[in-house]
SEKE-803527 format. One line per field, with one value per residue: residue in three letters; chain; x, y, z of N, C-alpha, C, O in turn. Coordinates in nm, 4 decimals. Layout:
<recs>
rest: c(ALA_...)
kette: c(A_...)
n_px: c(X_...)
n_py: c(Y_...)
n_pz: c(Z_...)
ca_px: c(X_...)
ca_py: c(Y_...)
ca_pz: c(Z_...)
c_px: c(X_...)
c_py: c(Y_...)
c_pz: c(Z_...)
o_px: c(X_...)
o_py: c(Y_...)
o_pz: c(Z_...)
</recs>
This chain:
<recs>
rest: c(MET_GLY_THR_ASN_LYS_LYS_VAL_LEU_VAL_VAL_ASP_ASP_GLU_LYS_GLU_LEU_GLY_GLY_LEU_VAL_LEU_ASN_TYR_LEU_ASP_LEU_TYR_GLY_TYR_VAL_CYS_LYS_SER_ALA_GLU_SER_GLY_ASN_GLN_ALA_ILE_LYS_ILE_LEU_GLU_GLU_TYR_HIS_PRO_ASP_TYR_VAL_ILE_THR_ASP_VAL_ARG_MET_PRO_ASP_GLY_GLY_GLY_ILE_GLU_LEU_LEU_THR_HIS_ILE_ARG_SER_VAL_GLN_ASN_LEU_ASN_ASP_THR_ARG_VAL_ILE_LEU_MET_SER_GLY_TYR_THR_ASP_TYR_SER_GLU_ASP_GLU_VAL_LYS_LYS_MET_GLY_ALA_HIS_CYS_LEU_ILE_ASP_LYS_PRO_ILE_ASP_MET_GLN_THR_LEU_LEU_LYS_LEU_LEU_LYS_GLU)
kette: c(A_A_A_A_A_A_A_A_A_A_A_A_A_A_A_A_A_A_A_A_A_A_A_A_A_A_A_A_A_A_A_A_A_A_A_A_A_A_A_A_A_A_A_A_A_A_A_A_A_A_A_A_A_A_A_A_A_A_A_A_A_A_A_A_A_A_A_A_A_A_A_A_A_A_A_A_A_A_A_A_A_A_A_A_A_A_A_A_A_A_A_A_A_A_A_A_A_A_A_A_A_A_A_A_A_A_A_A_A_A_A_A_A_A_A_A_A_A_A)
n_px: c(-2.8265_-2.5825_-2.2900_-2.1105_-1.8376_-1.4897_-1.2838_-0.9741_-0.8627_-0.5472_-0.3748_-0.1777_-0.2918_-0.5395_-0.7870_-0.8143_-0.8252_-1.0390_-1.2597_-1.2530_-1.3215_-1.5640_-1.7308_-1.6919_-1.8708_-2.1121_-2.1682_-2.2019_-1.9523_-1.7532_-1.5817_-1.2200_-0.9683_-0.6258_-0.3022_-0.0493_0.1666_0.2577_0.0652_-0.1475_-0.0193_-0.0400_-0.3440_-0.3868_-0.3157_-0.5858_-0.7520_-0.9275_-0.9414_-1.1076_-1.0045_-0.7043_-0.6617_-0.4347_-0.1522_0.1119_0.3083_0.4241_0.4756_0.6690_0.6013_0.5228_0.3473_0.4562_0.5840_0.3855_0.2387_0.3864_0.4591_0.2034_0.1721_0.3226_0.2472_-0.0091_-0.2561_-0.3598_-0.3433_-0.5302_-0.6015_-0.6763_-0.4779_-0.4799_-0.2710_-0.2374_-0.1206_-0.0140_0.2651_0.5309_0.7918_0.7308_0.6005_0.2824_0.3275_0.5152_0.4426_0.2248_0.3631_0.4913_0.2154_0.0429_-0.2982_-0.3903_-0.2168_-0.3232_-0.4186_-0.3499_-0.4948_-0.8072_-1.0433_-1.3796_-1.5611_-1.3994_-1.2692_-1.4948_-1.5339_-1.3401_-1.2920_-1.5371_-1.4663)
n_py: c(-0.4512_-0.4170_-0.4420_-0.3575_-0.4058_-0.2557_-0.1264_-0.0175_0.1765_0.1642_0.3486_0.4791_0.5333_0.7481_0.7476_0.4618_0.3588_0.5333_0.4067_0.1392_0.2157_0.3524_0.1045_-0.0515_0.0392_0.0316_-0.2380_-0.2286_-0.1508_0.0178_0.2639_0.3671_0.5901_0.6196_0.7560_0.6670_0.4230_0.5532_0.7471_0.6185_0.4559_0.7051_0.7167_0.4546_0.4925_0.5652_0.4443_0.1268_-0.1030_-0.3511_-0.4968_-0.3926_-0.2978_-0.2744_-0.1322_-0.2640_-0.1128_0.1976_0.5555_0.7004_0.5221_0.1754_-0.0877_-0.3063_-0.2152_-0.1119_-0.3332_-0.4967_-0.2653_-0.2698_-0.5707_-0.5113_-0.3972_-0.4293_-0.4357_-0.4869_-0.6811_-0.8673_-0.7550_-0.8240_-0.8213_-0.7301_-0.7503_-0.5604_-0.5728_-0.4612_-0.5541_-0.7290_-0.8373_-0.9400_-1.3154_-1.5260_-1.6828_-1.6027_-1.3158_-1.4003_-1.5484_-1.3213_-1.2279_-1.1131_-1.1537_-1.2597_-1.1811_-1.0102_-0.9263_-0.6347_-0.5181_-0.4830_-0.7242_-0.6882_-0.8624_-1.0457_-0.9190_-0.8648_-1.1063_-1.2143_-1.0546_-1.1460_-1.4252)
n_pz: c(0.9162_1.0739_1.2572_1.4587_1.4691_1.5173_1.2449_1.1398_0.8454_0.6888_0.4619_0.1731_-0.0055_-0.0753_-0.2286_-0.2758_0.0412_0.0806_-0.0608_0.0844_0.3207_0.2803_0.1686_0.3731_0.5484_0.5020_0.5851_0.8170_0.9566_1.2352_1.0835_1.0609_0.9543_0.7933_0.6701_0.6685_0.8695_1.0862_1.1383_1.1822_1.4200_1.6227_1.5939_1.7251_1.9830_2.1233_2.0043_1.9837_1.7390_1.6204_1.3808_1.1752_0.8417_0.6463_0.4105_0.2707_0.1472_0.2344_0.2309_0.5595_0.7115_0.7169_0.6630_0.8047_0.9735_1.1310_1.2070_1.3485_1.5632_1.6769_1.7781_1.9678_2.1657_2.4646_2.4917_2.2183_2.1197_2.0634_1.8455_1.4721_1.2072_0.8457_0.5947_0.2991_-0.0280_-0.3501_-0.4398_-0.2757_-0.0900_0.1149_0.1807_0.2249_0.4428_0.6147_0.6902_0.8226_1.0460_1.1350_1.2977_1.1483_1.0018_0.7475_0.4340_0.1788_-0.1795_-0.3738_-0.7016_-0.4354_-0.3572_-0.2390_-0.1903_-0.0816_0.1246_0.3207_0.3684_0.4864_0.6952_0.8489_0.9412)
ca_px: c(-2.6791_-2.4555_-2.1416_-2.0348_-1.6824_-1.4180_-1.2125_-0.8939_-0.8025_-0.4086_-0.3346_-0.1894_-0.3602_-0.6720_-0.9199_-0.8496_-0.8564_-1.1895_-1.3196_-1.2637_-1.3717_-1.7496_-1.7886_-1.7845_-1.9484_-2.2351_-2.2291_-2.1816_-1.8354_-1.7300_-1.4281_-1.1162_-0.8427_-0.5053_-0.2631_0.0802_0.2113_0.2746_-0.0497_-0.1946_0.0454_-0.1129_-0.4693_-0.4128_-0.3302_-0.6901_-0.8634_-0.8621_-0.9760_-1.1055_-0.8944_-0.6361_-0.6037_-0.3371_-0.1043_0.2120_0.4198_0.3738_0.5734_0.6236_0.5808_0.4864_0.2476_0.5334_0.6423_0.2634_0.2035_0.5461_0.3656_0.0698_0.1676_0.4020_0.1013_-0.0664_-0.3906_-0.4155_-0.3044_-0.6378_-0.6365_-0.6777_-0.4010_-0.4991_-0.1988_-0.2929_-0.0196_-0.0338_0.3808_0.5264_0.9024_0.6870_0.5196_0.1516_0.3189_0.5890_0.3799_0.1145_0.4478_0.4824_0.1251_-0.0993_-0.4275_-0.2767_-0.2102_-0.4229_-0.3482_-0.4216_-0.6818_-0.8952_-1.1717_-1.4382_-1.6014_-1.2847_-1.1952_-1.5017_-1.5437_-1.1996_-1.3560_-1.6837_-1.4238)
ca_py: c(-0.5250_-0.3566_-0.5440_-0.2623_-0.3924_-0.1342_-0.1147_0.0994_0.1405_0.2546_0.3190_0.6247_0.5554_0.7950_0.6931_0.3091_0.3584_0.5956_0.3101_0.0340_0.2826_0.3137_-0.0358_-0.1532_0.1503_-0.0175_-0.3822_-0.1629_-0.1382_0.1563_0.2869_0.5293_0.5854_0.6805_0.7555_0.6398_0.3772_0.6351_0.8413_0.5099_0.4640_0.7912_0.6953_0.3790_0.5045_0.6095_0.3728_0.0268_-0.1440_-0.5312_-0.5245_-0.3097_-0.3390_-0.1866_-0.1570_-0.3097_-0.0128_0.3256_0.6401_0.7524_0.3915_0.1167_-0.1974_-0.4466_-0.1509_-0.1465_-0.4763_-0.5071_-0.1918_-0.3662_-0.6441_-0.5288_-0.3632_-0.5176_-0.3819_-0.4699_-0.8561_-0.9381_-0.6760_-0.8903_-0.7479_-0.7659_-0.6917_-0.5401_-0.5560_-0.4864_-0.6007_-0.7132_-0.9248_-1.1081_-1.4256_-1.5083_-1.7658_-1.4543_-1.2506_-1.4285_-1.5892_-1.2457_-1.1603_-1.0823_-1.2560_-1.2707_-1.0864_-0.9727_-0.8550_-0.5116_-0.4453_-0.5395_-0.7804_-0.6522_-1.0081_-1.1135_-0.8743_-0.9176_-1.2397_-1.2253_-0.9887_-1.2173_-1.5339)
ca_pz: c(0.8990_1.1812_1.3469_1.5500_1.5007_1.4481_1.1933_1.0728_0.7699_0.6570_0.3009_0.1314_-0.1237_-0.0556_-0.2462_-0.2338_0.1676_0.1378_-0.1242_0.1401_0.4146_0.2204_0.1524_0.5295_0.6346_0.4466_0.6134_0.9710_1.0738_1.2524_1.0251_1.0982_0.8426_0.8283_0.5637_0.7081_0.9397_1.2030_1.1735_1.1942_1.5619_1.6819_1.6315_1.7792_2.1197_2.1960_1.9062_1.9694_1.6370_1.5902_1.2829_1.1166_0.7375_0.6143_0.2907_0.3360_0.0939_0.2445_0.2804_0.6782_0.8117_0.6400_0.7190_0.8225_1.0539_1.1876_1.2781_1.4686_1.6445_1.6970_1.8267_2.0805_2.2730_2.5207_2.4682_2.0969_2.1100_1.9645_1.7059_1.3699_1.1065_0.7049_0.5177_0.1381_-0.1231_-0.5230_-0.4710_-0.1386_-0.0310_0.2013_0.1404_0.3309_0.5772_0.6743_0.7525_0.9447_1.1597_1.2234_1.3233_1.0698_1.0033_0.6203_0.3329_0.0502_-0.3081_-0.4348_-0.6272_-0.3181_-0.4312_-0.1492_-0.1249_0.0049_0.2182_0.3790_0.4066_0.5856_0.8233_0.8992_0.9834)
c_px: c(-2.5320_-2.3949_-2.1318_-1.9123_-1.5603_-1.2858_-1.0961_-0.8036_-0.6480_-0.4063_-0.2992_-0.2005_-0.5524_-0.7663_-0.9429_-0.8901_-1.0097_-1.2944_-1.3577_-1.3517_-1.5396_-1.8172_-1.7982_-1.8792_-2.0863_-2.2929_-2.2270_-2.0430_-1.8185_-1.5872_-1.3338_-1.0153_-0.7561_-0.4490_-0.0986_0.0548_0.2227_0.1731_-0.0927_-0.1760_-0.0365_-0.2695_-0.5010_-0.4150_-0.4840_-0.7921_-0.8297_-0.9718_-0.9803_-1.0079_-0.8285_-0.6482_-0.5302_-0.2622_0.0281_0.3831_0.3747_0.5185_0.5366_0.5793_0.4754_0.4034_0.3062_0.5529_0.5081_0.2060_0.3147_0.4493_0.3041_0.0835_0.2961_0.3387_0.0118_-0.2316_-0.4296_-0.3633_-0.4204_-0.7114_-0.6044_-0.6027_-0.4000_-0.4043_-0.2511_-0.1553_-0.0189_0.1205_0.4225_0.7036_0.8900_0.6068_0.3949_0.2241_0.4525_0.5332_0.3012_0.2334_0.4773_0.3684_0.0466_-0.2025_-0.3734_-0.2752_-0.2719_-0.3520_-0.4516_-0.4294_-0.7500_-0.9819_-1.2757_-1.4900_-1.5476_-1.2798_-1.3063_-1.5863_-1.3903_-1.2568_-1.4645_-1.6331_-1.4273)
c_py: c(-0.5431_-0.4937_-0.5072_-0.3067_-0.3074_-0.1401_0.0219_0.0174_0.2158_0.2282_0.4682_0.6475_0.6629_0.7763_0.5183_0.2883_0.4084_0.4938_0.1894_0.1083_0.2746_0.1792_-0.1325_-0.0880_0.0734_-0.1568_-0.3190_-0.1858_-0.0124_0.1681_0.3832_0.4885_0.6784_0.6711_0.6995_0.5184_0.4729_0.6918_0.7328_0.4365_0.5762_0.7480_0.5684_0.4257_0.5533_0.5065_0.2166_-0.0814_-0.2648_-0.5611_-0.3852_-0.3888_-0.2167_-0.2382_-0.1878_-0.2035_0.0966_0.4437_0.6660_0.6287_0.2997_-0.0290_-0.3378_-0.3568_-0.1616_-0.2458_-0.5013_-0.4365_-0.2876_-0.4640_-0.6351_-0.4668_-0.4655_-0.5118_-0.4012_-0.6444_-0.9099_-0.8918_-0.8169_-0.8240_-0.8042_-0.6856_-0.6817_-0.5146_-0.5693_-0.5710_-0.6256_-0.8468_-1.0282_-1.2151_-1.4175_-1.5624_-1.6680_-1.3729_-1.3161_-1.4866_-1.4271_-1.1525_-1.1111_-1.2147_-1.3531_-1.1761_-1.1058_-0.9087_-0.7655_-0.5341_-0.5214_-0.6205_-0.7261_-0.7572_-1.0778_-1.0923_-0.9039_-1.0173_-1.3172_-1.1431_-1.0604_-1.3460_-1.5165)
c_pz: c(0.9811_1.2525_1.4215_1.5553_1.4917_1.3435_1.1767_0.9678_0.7386_0.5022_0.2906_0.0450_-0.0891_-0.1301_-0.2807_-0.0824_0.1786_0.0712_-0.0011_0.2632_0.4080_0.2527_0.2583_0.6078_0.6077_0.4821_0.7482_1.0524_1.0608_1.1965_1.0886_0.9803_0.9015_0.6784_0.5756_0.8194_1.0620_1.2006_1.2385_1.4223_1.6238_1.7268_1.7070_1.9383_2.1850_2.0725_1.9369_1.8735_1.7005_1.4991_1.2424_0.9143_0.6532_0.4696_0.3836_0.2891_0.1090_0.3113_0.4235_0.7425_0.7475_0.7584_0.7814_0.9799_1.2036_1.2174_1.3707_1.5963_1.7728_1.7938_1.9098_2.1927_2.3138_2.4389_2.2898_2.0251_1.9923_1.8369_1.5433_1.2354_0.9690_0.6560_0.4169_0.0626_-0.2582_-0.5025_-0.3596_-0.1807_0.0171_0.1049_0.2632_0.4627_0.6548_0.7420_0.8714_1.0780_1.2457_1.3178_1.2715_1.0654_0.8708_0.5294_0.2110_-0.0969_-0.3327_-0.6096_-0.5006_-0.3551_-0.2960_-0.1004_-0.0588_0.1487_0.3244_0.4018_0.5665_0.7161_0.9146_0.9469_1.1268)
o_px: c(-2.4339_-2.4421_-2.1352_-1.8481_-1.5515_-1.1788_-1.1283_-0.7358_-0.6414_-0.4279_-0.3503_-0.1544_-0.6619_-0.8693_-1.0500_-0.9819_-1.0922_-1.4049_-1.4738_-1.4544_-1.6182_-1.9120_-1.8614_-1.9481_-2.1646_-2.4020_-2.2761_-2.0267_-1.8388_-1.4914_-1.3738_-0.9952_-0.7669_-0.5049_-0.0347_-0.0598_0.1639_0.1567_-0.0815_-0.2578_-0.1239_-0.3135_-0.6139_-0.5108_-0.4855_-0.9145_-0.7143_-1.0695_-0.9087_-0.9244_-0.8844_-0.6418_-0.5680_-0.2902_0.0524_0.4953_0.2893_0.6100_0.4170_0.5094_0.3600_0.4082_0.2440_0.5396_0.5238_0.0940_0.2872_0.3897_0.3323_0.0147_0.3698_0.3784_-0.0355_-0.2864_-0.5200_-0.3574_-0.4068_-0.8028_-0.5017_-0.6799_-0.3373_-0.4214_-0.3287_-0.0838_-0.0229_0.1084_0.3658_0.7114_0.9458_0.5652_0.3954_0.1999_0.4642_0.5691_0.3148_0.1993_0.4839_0.3949_-0.0397_-0.1898_-0.3318_-0.3433_-0.2699_-0.2426_-0.5739_-0.3231_-0.7230_-1.0353_-1.1903_-1.4825_-1.5975_-1.2822_-1.2640_-1.6990_-1.3696_-1.2544_-1.4766_-1.7211_-1.3908)
o_py: c(-0.6170_-0.6026_-0.5867_-0.2573_-0.3114_-0.1650_0.1389_-0.0852_0.3345_0.1244_0.5595_0.7446_0.6068_0.7994_0.4621_0.2086_0.3560_0.4834_0.1499_0.0500_0.2205_0.1496_-0.2379_-0.1307_0.0597_-0.2011_-0.4071_-0.2242_0.0624_0.1051_0.4720_0.3770_0.7635_0.6116_0.6970_0.5058_0.4193_0.7111_0.7373_0.3989_0.5270_0.7429_0.5537_0.3954_0.5770_0.5186_0.1782_-0.1330_-0.3019_-0.6469_-0.2788_-0.5079_-0.1062_-0.3456_-0.1603_-0.2027_0.1345_0.4260_0.6646_0.6454_0.3371_-0.0494_-0.4417_-0.4165_-0.1985_-0.2302_-0.5305_-0.4953_-0.3391_-0.4543_-0.7328_-0.4861_-0.5571_-0.5795_-0.3339_-0.6905_-0.9663_-0.9326_-0.8846_-0.7718_-0.9083_-0.5637_-0.7740_-0.4251_-0.6844_-0.6809_-0.5485_-0.9191_-1.1378_-1.1990_-1.3417_-1.5123_-1.6885_-1.3514_-1.2873_-1.4712_-1.4102_-1.0527_-1.0527_-1.3294_-1.4689_-1.0763_-1.2119_-0.8527_-0.7783_-0.5873_-0.6411_-0.5501_-0.7289_-0.7740_-1.1618_-1.1673_-0.9612_-1.0084_-1.3961_-1.1914_-1.0359_-1.4127_-1.6077)
o_pz: c(0.9733_1.2854_1.5154_1.6480_1.3690_1.3989_1.1979_0.9636_0.7708_0.4397_0.3556_-0.0150_-0.0899_-0.0668_-0.3035_-0.0626_0.2533_0.1245_0.0097_0.2979_0.4858_0.3254_0.2646_0.7004_0.7017_0.4464_0.8188_1.1682_0.9652_1.2416_1.1640_0.9321_0.9898_0.5863_0.4705_0.8628_1.1559_1.3211_1.3610_1.5063_1.6951_1.8416_1.7537_2.0095_2.3058_2.0785_1.9178_1.9278_1.7935_1.5276_1.2691_0.8841_0.6144_0.4165_0.5011_0.3398_0.0289_0.3917_0.4526_0.8425_0.7268_0.8797_0.8034_1.0867_1.3200_1.2660_1.4871_1.6865_1.8810_1.8954_1.9231_2.3076_2.2466_2.3518_2.2402_1.9111_1.8838_1.7653_1.5402_1.1549_0.9496_0.6592_0.3923_0.1077_-0.3016_-0.5566_-0.2821_-0.2800_0.0117_-0.0098_0.3601_0.5725_0.7756_0.8578_0.9903_1.1953_1.3674_1.3849_1.3369_1.1084_0.8754_0.5530_0.1487_-0.1023_-0.3264_-0.6415_-0.4906_-0.4407_-0.2074_0.0214_0.0160_0.2463_0.4248_0.4504_0.6587_0.8293_1.0347_1.0012_1.2010)
</recs>
């Protein structure tokens, strides 16, 4: 069932990030994790994922800042960014205009996430 697609999961909630990582690993995704947007930026210097799944609100660099960074880096242009949030001031249309693939609600429905990754 392997896809070999690379995913970076960014969430300051370690348990949720770990849950997403473990779930995607079962379906053959190659995953790394970060606990903040700034930590993710450092990882992206050498790791070029197909997808970044990131929380919108985090201390030390949130998902919007991370999305802006990803869209400014030439070799990350093809990376799909999925933003997740329990509450955000941004609408799905706004984040799409910023370059995100979509905005999903927390708690995450894993089947929906898997479907998004297969699109």
